[in-house]
C-alpha positions in Angstrom: 17.1 2.1 0.5 14.3 -0.2 1.5 12.5 -1.6 -1.5 9.6 -4.0 -1.2 9.9 -7.4 -2.7 8.6 -7.5 -6.3 6.0 -10.2 -5.3 4.6 -7.9 -2.6 4.2 -5.1 -5.2 2.3 -7.5 -7.5 0.1 -8.8 -4.7 -0.8 -5.1 -3.8 -1.6 -4.5 -7.5 -3.9 -7.5 -7.7 -5.7 -6.6 -4.5 -6.2 -3.1 -5.7 -7.6 -4.4 -9.0 -10.0 -6.8 -7.2 -11.2 -4.0 -5.0 -11.9 -1.9 -8.2 -13.9 -4.8 -9.6 -16.0 -5.1 -6.5 -16.7 -1.4 -6.2 -17.0 -0.6 -9.9 -14.1 1.8 -9.8 -10.9 2.2 -11.7 -7.8 3.0 -9.6 -10.3 4.3 -7.1 -12.0 6.7 -9.6 -15.8 6.5 -9.7 -17.0 8.8 -12.5 -16.6 7.6 -16.1 -14.8 10.7 -17.2 -12.2 10.3 -14.4 -11.8 6.6 -15.2 -11.2 7.4 -18.8 -8.7 10.2 -18.0 -6.7 7.7 -15.8 -6.8 5.1 -18.5 -5.6 7.5 -21.2 -2.8 8.7 -18.9 -1.8 5.0 -18.4 -1.8 4.4 -22.1 0.5 7.5 -22.6 3.0 6.0 -20.1 2.7 2.5 -21.6 2.9 3.4 -25.3 6.6 4.1 -25.6 7.5 0.8 -23.8 5.1 -1.3 -25.9 6.3 0.3 -29.1 9.9 -0.3 -28.2 9.1 -4.0 -27.5 7.3 -4.3 -30.9 10.3 -2.6 -32.6 12.7 -5.0 -31.0 10.6 -8.0 -32.1 10.4 -6.5 -35.5 14.1 -6.2 -35.8 14.9 -9.6 -34.2 12.3 -11.8 -35.8 11.1 -9.9 -39.0 14.4 -8.3 -40.1 12.6 -4.9 -39.9 9.9 -5.8 -42.4 7.0 -5.6 -39.8 4.7 -2.7 -39.3 3.9 -1.4 -35.8 0.5 0.1 -35.0 -1.1 1.6 -31.9 -4.9 1.5 -32.1 -6.9 3.5 -29.6 -7.8 4.4 -27.0 -11.2 3.8 -28.6 -14.6 2.6 -27.6 -14.6 -1.1 -26.8 -18.3 -1.6 -27.6 -19.2 -2.2 -23.9 -19.0 1.3 -22.5 -15.3 1.3 -21.9 -12.1 2.0 -23.7 -9.5 -0.3 -25.3 -6.1 0.1 -26.8 -4.2 -2.4 -29.0 -0.5 -2.6 -29.8 0.0 -4.6 -33.0 2.9 -5.8 -35.1 2.1 -7.2 -38.5 4.3 -8.6 -41.2 4.2 -9.1 -45.0 2.8 -12.5 -46.1 
């Protein structure tokens, strides 16, 4: 099996992102609705991983006393969407 080097994958990701910035696209999509659909799908894929990382940090550092929260996707106030993954703890 011929897998590209991890650094090559990251360089490709960066170049794709820079192209999107130059062209005003997101993953090649031009319309706002398509951009938002792609973003929401990405968040669906990312959420289980992010929540698992927060849960592990909660157990390791906070002895399970923390509270995980996923906020969004929601309007970012600039015409886009944002999502936050938070871990809070009692004072």
